[in-house]
PyMOL CGO cylinders between C-alpha atoms (Angstrom):
from pymol import cmd
from pymol.cgo import CYLINDER

trace = [
    CYLINDER, -123.71, -36.06, -136.48, -120.20, -36.77, -135.43, 0.3, 1, 1, 1, 1, 1, 1,
    CYLINDER, -120.20, -36.77, -135.43, -118.64, -34.82, -132.86, 0.3, 1, 1, 1, 1, 1, 1,
    CYLINDER, -118.64, -34.82, -132.86, -116.16, -33.87, -134.65, 0.3, 1, 1, 1, 1, 1, 1,
    CYLINDER, -116.16, -33.87, -134.65, -118.18, -32.97, -138.22, 0.3, 1, 1, 1, 1, 1, 1,
    CYLINDER, -118.18, -32.97, -138.22, -120.35, -31.00, -135.34, 0.3, 1, 1, 1, 1, 1, 1,
    CYLINDER, -120.35, -31.00, -135.34, -117.28, -28.80, -134.92, 0.3, 1, 1, 1, 1, 1, 1,
    CYLINDER, -117.28, -28.80, -134.92, -116.75, -27.85, -138.05, 0.3, 1, 1, 1, 1, 1, 1,
    CYLINDER, -116.75, -27.85, -138.05, -119.98, -27.30, -138.90, 0.3, 1, 1, 1, 1, 1, 1,
    CYLINDER, -119.98, -27.30, -138.90, -119.64, -24.41, -135.86, 0.3, 1, 1, 1, 1, 1, 1,
    CYLINDER, -119.64, -24.41, -135.86, -116.53, -23.59, -136.77, 0.3, 1, 1, 1, 1, 1, 1,
    CYLINDER, -116.53, -23.59, -136.77, -117.82, -22.72, -140.72, 0.3, 1, 1, 1, 1, 1, 1,
    CYLINDER, -117.82, -22.72, -140.72, -121.00, -20.60, -139.14, 0.3, 1, 1, 1, 1, 1, 1,
    CYLINDER, -121.00, -20.60, -139.14, -118.76, -18.55, -137.03, 0.3, 1, 1, 1, 1, 1, 1,
    CYLINDER, -118.76, -18.55, -137.03, -116.61, -17.75, -140.08, 0.3, 1, 1, 1, 1, 1, 1,
    CYLINDER, -116.61, -17.75, -140.08, -119.48, -16.62, -142.06, 0.3, 1, 1, 1, 1, 1, 1,
    CYLINDER, -119.48, -16.62, -142.06, -120.78, -15.32, -139.44, 0.3, 1, 1, 1, 1, 1, 1,
    CYLINDER, -120.78, -15.32, -139.44, -117.89, -12.87, -138.74, 0.3, 1, 1, 1, 1, 1, 1,
    CYLINDER, -117.89, -12.87, -138.74, -117.33, -12.31, -142.85, 0.3, 1, 1, 1, 1, 1, 1,
    CYLINDER, -117.33, -12.31, -142.85, -120.82, -11.18, -142.95, 0.3, 1, 1, 1, 1, 1, 1,
    CYLINDER, -120.82, -11.18, -142.95, -120.27, -8.72, -140.02, 0.3, 1, 1, 1, 1, 1, 1,
    CYLINDER, -120.27, -8.72, -140.02, -117.23, -7.66, -140.96, 0.3, 1, 1, 1, 1, 1, 1,
    CYLINDER, -117.23, -7.66, -140.96, -118.05, -5.45, -143.85, 0.3, 1, 1, 1, 1, 1, 1,
    CYLINDER, -118.05, -5.45, -143.85, -120.18, -3.77, -141.71, 0.3, 1, 1, 1, 1, 1, 1,
    CYLINDER, -120.18, -3.77, -141.71, -118.26, -0.92, -139.10, 0.3, 1, 1, 1, 1, 1, 1,
    CYLINDER, -118.26, -0.92, -139.10, -121.71, -0.18, -136.89, 0.3, 1, 1, 1, 1, 1, 1,
    CYLINDER, -121.71, -0.18, -136.89, -120.85, -3.17, -134.27, 0.3, 1, 1, 1, 1, 1, 1,
    CYLINDER, -120.85, -3.17, -134.27, -119.60, -1.86, -131.01, 0.3, 1, 1, 1, 1, 1, 1,
    CYLINDER, -119.60, -1.86, -131.01, -119.77, -5.05, -129.40, 0.3, 1, 1, 1, 1, 1, 1,
    CYLINDER, -119.77, -5.05, -129.40, -120.24, -8.53, -129.95, 0.3, 1, 1, 1, 1, 1, 1,
    CYLINDER, -120.24, -8.53, -129.95, -119.74, -11.41, -127.84, 0.3, 1, 1, 1, 1, 1, 1,
    CYLINDER, -119.74, -11.41, -127.84, -120.87, -15.45, -127.07, 0.3, 1, 1, 1, 1, 1, 1,
    CYLINDER, -120.87, -15.45, -127.07, -121.20, -18.15, -123.93, 0.3, 1, 1, 1, 1, 1, 1,
    CYLINDER, -121.20, -18.15, -123.93, -121.36, -21.32, -125.74, 0.3, 1, 1, 1, 1, 1, 1,
    CYLINDER, -121.36, -21.32, -125.74, -122.82, -24.28, -123.41, 0.3, 1, 1, 1, 1, 1, 1,
    CYLINDER, -122.82, -24.28, -123.41, -121.12, -27.38, -122.64, 0.3, 1, 1, 1, 1, 1, 1,
    CYLINDER, -121.12, -27.38, -122.64, -122.32, -30.77, -124.51, 0.3, 1, 1, 1, 1, 1, 1,
    CYLINDER, -122.32, -30.77, -124.51, -124.86, -28.18, -126.38, 0.3, 1, 1, 1, 1, 1, 1,
    CYLINDER, -124.86, -28.18, -126.38, -127.18, -27.80, -123.04, 0.3, 1, 1, 1, 1, 1, 1,
    CYLINDER, -127.18, -27.80, -123.04, -128.18, -24.49, -121.34, 0.3, 1, 1, 1, 1, 1, 1,
    CYLINDER, -128.18, -24.49, -121.34, -128.33, -25.38, -117.69, 0.3, 1, 1, 1, 1, 1, 1,
    CYLINDER, -128.33, -25.38, -117.69, -130.82, -23.35, -115.49, 0.3, 1, 1, 1, 1, 1, 1,
    CYLINDER, -130.82, -23.35, -115.49, -127.34, -22.36, -113.78, 0.3, 1, 1, 1, 1, 1, 1,
    CYLINDER, -127.34, -22.36, -113.78, -125.30, -21.33, -116.54, 0.3, 1, 1, 1, 1, 1, 1,
    CYLINDER, -125.30, -21.33, -116.54, -125.62, -17.79, -116.67, 0.3, 1, 1, 1, 1, 1, 1,
    CYLINDER, -125.62, -17.79, -116.67, -124.53, -16.18, -120.21, 0.3, 1, 1, 1, 1, 1, 1,
    CYLINDER, -124.53, -16.18, -120.21, -122.99, -13.29, -118.61, 0.3, 1, 1, 1, 1, 1, 1,
    CYLINDER, -122.99, -13.29, -118.61, -121.04, -9.80, -121.18, 0.3, 1, 1, 1, 1, 1, 1,
    CYLINDER, -121.04, -9.80, -121.18, -119.88, -6.64, -119.70, 0.3, 1, 1, 1, 1, 1, 1,
    CYLINDER, -119.88, -6.64, -119.70, -119.46, -4.40, -123.27, 0.3, 1, 1, 1, 1, 1, 1,
    CYLINDER, -119.46, -4.40, -123.27, -117.85, -1.09, -122.48, 0.3, 1, 1, 1, 1, 1, 1,
    CYLINDER, -117.85, -1.09, -122.48, -120.15, 1.96, -123.58, 0.3, 1, 1, 1, 1, 1, 1,
    CYLINDER, -120.15, 1.96, -123.58, -117.77, 4.99, -124.42, 0.3, 1, 1, 1, 1, 1, 1,
    CYLINDER, -117.77, 4.99, -124.42, -120.79, 6.63, -126.44, 0.3, 1, 1, 1, 1, 1, 1,
    CYLINDER, -120.79, 6.63, -126.44, -123.85, 7.83, -124.54, 0.3, 1, 1, 1, 1, 1, 1,
    CYLINDER, -123.85, 7.83, -124.54, -124.98, 10.04, -128.20, 0.3, 1, 1, 1, 1, 1, 1,
    CYLINDER, -124.98, 10.04, -128.20, -125.73, 6.89, -130.90, 0.3, 1, 1, 1, 1, 1, 1,
    CYLINDER, -125.73, 6.89, -130.90, -128.72, 5.03, -130.86, 0.3, 1, 1, 1, 1, 1, 1,
    CYLINDER, -128.72, 5.03, -130.86, -128.07, 2.08, -130.52, 0.3, 1, 1, 1, 1, 1, 1,
    CYLINDER, -128.07, 2.08, -130.52, -129.90, -1.56, -131.18, 0.3, 1, 1, 1, 1, 1, 1,
    CYLINDER, -129.90, -1.56, -131.18, -129.02, -4.73, -128.85, 0.3, 1, 1, 1, 1, 1, 1,
    CYLINDER, -129.02, -4.73, -128.85, -129.83, -8.05, -129.86, 0.3, 1, 1, 1, 1, 1, 1,
    CYLINDER, -129.83, -8.05, -129.86, -128.87, -11.91, -128.55, 0.3, 1, 1, 1, 1, 1, 1,
    CYLINDER, -128.87, -11.91, -128.55, -127.97, -14.26, -131.10, 0.3, 1, 1, 1, 1, 1, 1,
    CYLINDER, -127.97, -14.26, -131.10, -128.90, -18.00, -130.42, 0.3, 1, 1, 1, 1, 1, 1,
    CYLINDER, -128.90, -18.00, -130.42, -127.84, -20.99, -132.12, 0.3, 1, 1, 1, 1, 1, 1,
    CYLINDER, -127.84, -20.99, -132.12, -129.78, -24.28, -131.67, 0.3, 1, 1, 1, 1, 1, 1,
    CYLINDER, -129.78, -24.28, -131.67, -129.82, -27.68, -132.96, 0.3, 1, 1, 1, 1, 1, 1,
    CYLINDER, -129.82, -27.68, -132.96, -132.28, -30.46, -133.99, 0.3, 1, 1, 1, 1, 1, 1,
    CYLINDER, -132.28, -30.46, -133.99, -132.30, -31.40, -129.71, 0.3, 1, 1, 1, 1, 1, 1,
    CYLINDER, -132.30, -31.40, -129.71, -134.11, -28.30, -128.81, 0.3, 1, 1, 1, 1, 1, 1,
    CYLINDER, -134.11, -28.30, -128.81, -137.38, -29.53, -127.88, 0.3, 1, 1, 1, 1, 1, 1,
    CYLINDER, -137.38, -29.53, -127.88, -139.61, -25.92, -128.26, 0.3, 1, 1, 1, 1, 1, 1,
    CYLINDER, -139.61, -25.92, -128.26, -140.31, -23.49, -130.37, 0.3, 1, 1, 1, 1, 1, 1,
    CYLINDER, -140.31, -23.49, -130.37, -140.07, -20.97, -128.07, 0.3, 1, 1, 1, 1, 1, 1,
    CYLINDER, -140.07, -20.97, -128.07, -137.50, -19.61, -125.66, 0.3, 1, 1, 1, 1, 1, 1,
    CYLINDER, -137.50, -19.61, -125.66, -137.93, -17.35, -122.07, 0.3, 1, 1, 1, 1, 1, 1,
    CYLINDER, -137.93, -17.35, -122.07, -135.04, -15.60, -121.32, 0.3, 1, 1, 1, 1, 1, 1,
    CYLINDER, -135.04, -15.60, -121.32, -134.75, -13.43, -118.01, 0.3, 1, 1, 1, 1, 1, 1,
    CYLINDER, -134.75, -13.43, -118.01, -132.57, -11.03, -118.49, 0.3, 1, 1, 1, 1, 1, 1,
    CYLINDER, -132.57, -11.03, -118.49, -130.78, -8.32, -116.09, 0.3, 1, 1, 1, 1, 1, 1,
    CYLINDER, -130.78, -8.32, -116.09, -129.08, -5.11, -117.36, 0.3, 1, 1, 1, 1, 1, 1,
    CYLINDER, -129.08, -5.11, -117.36, -126.80, -3.24, -114.44, 0.3, 1, 1, 1, 1, 1, 1,
    CYLINDER, -126.80, -3.24, -114.44, -125.55, 0.45, -115.37, 0.3, 1, 1, 1, 1, 1, 1,
    CYLINDER, -125.55, 0.45, -115.37, -122.11, 1.28, -114.74, 0.3, 1, 1, 1, 1, 1, 1,
    CYLINDER, -122.11, 1.28, -114.74, -123.68, 3.39, -111.56, 0.3, 1, 1, 1, 1, 1, 1,
    CYLINDER, -123.68, 3.39, -111.56, -125.55, 0.39, -110.25, 0.3, 1, 1, 1, 1, 1, 1,
    CYLINDER, -125.55, 0.39, -110.25, -129.14, 0.68, -111.42, 0.3, 1, 1, 1, 1, 1, 1,
    CYLINDER, -129.14, 0.68, -111.42, -130.85, -2.56, -112.49, 0.3, 1, 1, 1, 1, 1, 1,
    CYLINDER, -130.85, -2.56, -112.49, -133.76, -3.81, -115.27, 0.3, 1, 1, 1, 1, 1, 1,
    CYLINDER, -133.76, -3.81, -115.27, -134.99, -7.11, -115.58, 0.3, 1, 1, 1, 1, 1, 1,
    CYLINDER, -134.99, -7.11, -115.58, -137.01, -8.45, -118.35, 0.3, 1, 1, 1, 1, 1, 1,
    CYLINDER, -137.01, -8.45, -118.35, -138.62, -11.48, -118.86, 0.3, 1, 1, 1, 1, 1, 1,
    CYLINDER, -138.62, -11.48, -118.86, -138.98, -12.13, -122.69, 0.3, 1, 1, 1, 1, 1, 1,
    CYLINDER, -138.98, -12.13, -122.69, -140.00, -14.73, -124.81, 0.3, 1, 1, 1, 1, 1, 1,
    CYLINDER, -140.00, -14.73, -124.81, -138.91, -15.04, -128.14, 0.3, 1, 1, 1, 1, 1, 1,
    CYLINDER, -138.91, -15.04, -128.14, -140.71, -17.57, -131.26, 0.3, 1, 1, 1, 1, 1, 1,
    CYLINDER, -140.71, -17.57, -131.26, -137.69, -19.79, -132.36, 0.3, 1, 1, 1, 1, 1, 1,
    CYLINDER, -137.69, -19.79, -132.36, -140.28, -21.76, -135.32, 0.3, 1, 1, 1, 1, 1, 1,
    CYLINDER, -140.28, -21.76, -135.32, -143.44, -21.25, -136.68, 0.3, 1, 1, 1, 1, 1, 1,
    CYLINDER, -143.44, -21.25, -136.68, -146.60, -23.49, -135.68, 0.3, 1, 1, 1, 1, 1, 1,
    CYLINDER, -146.60, -23.49, -135.68, -145.08, -26.36, -137.92, 0.3, 1, 1, 1, 1, 1, 1,
    CYLINDER, -145.08, -26.36, -137.92, -142.14, -26.30, -136.70, 0.3, 1, 1, 1, 1, 1, 1,
    CYLINDER, -142.14, -26.30, -136.70, -140.17, -24.50, -139.32, 0.3, 1, 1, 1, 1, 1, 1,
    CYLINDER, -140.17, -24.50, -139.32, -136.93, -23.53, -137.79, 0.3, 1, 1, 1, 1, 1, 1,
    CYLINDER, -136.93, -23.53, -137.79, -136.59, -19.64, -137.38, 0.3, 1, 1, 1, 1, 1, 1,
    CYLINDER, -136.59, -19.64, -137.38, -133.17, -18.36, -138.98, 0.3, 1, 1, 1, 1, 1, 1,
    CYLINDER, -133.17, -18.36, -138.98, -130.58, -19.37, -140.83, 0.3, 1, 1, 1, 1, 1, 1,
    CYLINDER, -130.58, -19.37, -140.83, -127.87, -22.21, -140.89, 0.3, 1, 1, 1, 1, 1, 1,
    CYLINDER, -127.87, -22.21, -140.89, -126.38, -25.43, -142.17, 0.3, 1, 1, 1, 1, 1, 1,
    CYLINDER, -126.38, -25.43, -142.17, -127.59, -28.16, -141.12, 0.3, 1, 1, 1, 1, 1, 1,
    CYLINDER, -127.59, -28.16, -141.12, -128.03, -28.84, -137.74, 0.3, 1, 1, 1, 1, 1, 1,
    CYLINDER, -128.03, -28.84, -137.74, -126.89, -25.86, -136.53, 0.3, 1, 1, 1, 1, 1, 1,
    CYLINDER, -126.89, -25.86, -136.53, -129.83, -22.38, -136.93, 0.3, 1, 1, 1, 1, 1, 1,
    CYLINDER, -129.83, -22.38, -136.93, -128.30, -19.33, -135.86, 0.3, 1, 1, 1, 1, 1, 1,
    CYLINDER, -128.30, -19.33, -135.86, -131.35, -16.39, -134.94, 0.3, 1, 1, 1, 1, 1, 1,
    CYLINDER, -131.35, -16.39, -134.94, -131.04, -12.94, -134.05, 0.3, 1, 1, 1, 1, 1, 1,
    CYLINDER, -131.04, -12.94, -134.05, -133.29, -12.00, -131.42, 0.3, 1, 1, 1, 1, 1, 1,
    CYLINDER, -133.29, -12.00, -131.42, -133.94, -7.90, -131.07, 0.3, 1, 1, 1, 1, 1, 1,
    CYLINDER, -133.94, -7.90, -131.07, -133.61, -7.03, -127.62, 0.3, 1, 1, 1, 1, 1, 1,
    CYLINDER, -133.61, -7.03, -127.62, -133.59, -3.16, -127.64, 0.3, 1, 1, 1, 1, 1, 1,
    CYLINDER, -133.59, -3.16, -127.64, -134.19, -0.99, -130.71, 0.3, 1, 1, 1, 1, 1, 1,
    CYLINDER, -134.19, -0.99, -130.71, -133.58, 2.78, -130.54, 0.3, 1, 1, 1, 1, 1, 1,
    CYLINDER, -133.58, 2.78, -130.54, -132.30, 3.01, -127.12, 0.3, 1, 1, 1, 1, 1, 1,
    CYLINDER, -132.30, 3.01, -127.12, -128.99, 5.43, -125.88, 0.3, 1, 1, 1, 1, 1, 1,
    CYLINDER, -128.99, 5.43, -125.88, -126.98, 4.21, -122.73, 0.3, 1, 1, 1, 1, 1, 1,
    CYLINDER, -126.98, 4.21, -122.73, -127.50, 7.28, -120.49, 0.3, 1, 1, 1, 1, 1, 1,
    CYLINDER, -127.50, 7.28, -120.49, -124.06, 6.22, -119.04, 0.3, 1, 1, 1, 1, 1, 1,
    CYLINDER, -124.06, 6.22, -119.04, -119.96, 5.62, -120.16, 0.3, 1, 1, 1, 1, 1, 1,
    CYLINDER, -119.96, 5.62, -120.16, -119.12, 2.45, -118.84, 0.3, 1, 1, 1, 1, 1, 1,
    CYLINDER, -119.12, 2.45, -118.84, -118.75, -0.92, -118.56, 0.3, 1, 1, 1, 1, 1, 1,
    CYLINDER, -118.75, -0.92, -118.56, -122.77, -2.28, -118.05, 0.3, 1, 1, 1, 1, 1, 1,
    CYLINDER, -122.77, -2.28, -118.05, -123.21, -6.03, -117.14, 0.3, 1, 1, 1, 1, 1, 1,
    CYLINDER, -123.21, -6.03, -117.14, -125.73, -8.11, -118.83, 0.3, 1, 1, 1, 1, 1, 1,
    CYLINDER, -125.73, -8.11, -118.83, -127.09, -11.42, -117.31, 0.3, 1, 1, 1, 1, 1, 1,
    CYLINDER, -127.09, -11.42, -117.31, -129.35, -13.87, -119.52, 0.3, 1, 1, 1, 1, 1, 1,
    CYLINDER, -129.35, -13.87, -119.52, -130.52, -17.13, -118.03, 0.3, 1, 1, 1, 1, 1, 1,
    CYLINDER, -130.52, -17.13, -118.03, -133.31, -19.15, -119.80, 0.3, 1, 1, 1, 1, 1, 1,
    CYLINDER, -133.31, -19.15, -119.80, -136.49, -19.10, -118.15, 0.3, 1, 1, 1, 1, 1, 1,
    CYLINDER, -136.49, -19.10, -118.15, -137.97, -22.45, -119.34, 0.3, 1, 1, 1, 1, 1, 1,
    CYLINDER, -137.97, -22.45, -119.34, -139.60, -24.95, -117.17, 0.3, 1, 1, 1, 1, 1, 1,
    CYLINDER, -139.60, -24.95, -117.17, -136.48, -27.70, -117.68, 0.3, 1, 1, 1, 1, 1, 1,
    CYLINDER, -136.48, -27.70, -117.68, -133.55, -27.16, -115.96, 0.3, 1, 1, 1, 1, 1, 1,
    CYLINDER, -133.55, -27.16, -115.96, -130.93, -28.27, -118.73, 0.3, 1, 1, 1, 1, 1, 1,
    CYLINDER, -130.93, -28.27, -118.73, -132.16, -27.22, -121.58, 0.3, 1, 1, 1, 1, 1, 1,
    CYLINDER, -132.16, -27.22, -121.58, -130.99, -29.57, -124.84, 0.3, 1, 1, 1, 1, 1, 1,
    CYLINDER, -130.99, -29.57, -124.84, -129.82, -28.34, -128.64, 0.3, 1, 1, 1, 1, 1, 1,
    CYLINDER, -129.82, -28.34, -128.64, -128.43, -24.62, -127.34, 0.3, 1, 1, 1, 1, 1, 1,
    CYLINDER, -128.43, -24.62, -127.34, -125.49, -24.56, -128.98, 0.3, 1, 1, 1, 1, 1, 1,
    CYLINDER, -125.49, -24.56, -128.98, -124.96, -20.61, -127.58, 0.3, 1, 1, 1, 1, 1, 1,
    CYLINDER, -124.96, -20.61, -127.58, -126.15, -17.50, -126.59, 0.3, 1, 1, 1, 1, 1, 1,
    CYLINDER, -126.15, -17.50, -126.59, -124.23, -14.23, -127.92, 0.3, 1, 1, 1, 1, 1, 1,
    CYLINDER, -124.23, -14.23, -127.92, -125.05, -10.10, -127.20, 0.3, 1, 1, 1, 1, 1, 1,
    CYLINDER, -125.05, -10.10, -127.20, -124.06, -7.63, -130.02, 0.3, 1, 1, 1, 1, 1, 1,
    CYLINDER, -124.06, -7.63, -130.02, -125.06, -4.11, -129.56, 0.3, 1, 1, 1, 1, 1, 1,
    CYLINDER, -125.06, -4.11, -129.56, -124.41, -1.79, -132.98, 0.3, 1, 1, 1, 1, 1, 1,
    CYLINDER, -124.41, -1.79, -132.98, -125.14, 1.56, -133.96, 0.3, 1, 1, 1, 1, 1, 1,
    CYLINDER, -125.14, 1.56, -133.96, -128.67, 2.26, -135.67, 0.3, 1, 1, 1, 1, 1, 1,
    CYLINDER, -128.67, 2.26, -135.67, -127.19, 4.57, -138.10, 0.3, 1, 1, 1, 1, 1, 1,
    CYLINDER, -127.19, 4.57, -138.10, -126.92, 2.66, -141.36, 0.3, 1, 1, 1, 1, 1, 1,
]
cmd.load_cgo(trace, "trace")
């Protein structure tokens, strides 16, 4: 696929994703980090700083990853560090499956790009008001993880 067509497909996916979430009023935060040349290097840490003002509502936290056919694995390991406004820190090591045993990719997408929502924490309350800091880096055994377009963080109210 040419770079121009790649960008067009990426733009269409973003528009479709925004249309899909635009009807929902339960999304409290969403942001993403794009990786140059569709390669997530180990030194490229995705960082997000959601401002949390509601400590009474149950919330769900997701990562959204977009990968292409150049991604060489069926899974991905993530190292996630979360820091509260008061400085308390939690680090998680997570593994997510991106494809089944036969190589069929999970998620949805058009052409080469697949988008998959990865649940991080469901049914949680943020204990403090303020800005939380999320730092996510891949934990794969390669320095440069080809085929990763971007990684996003989404926080939504668990109430429907």
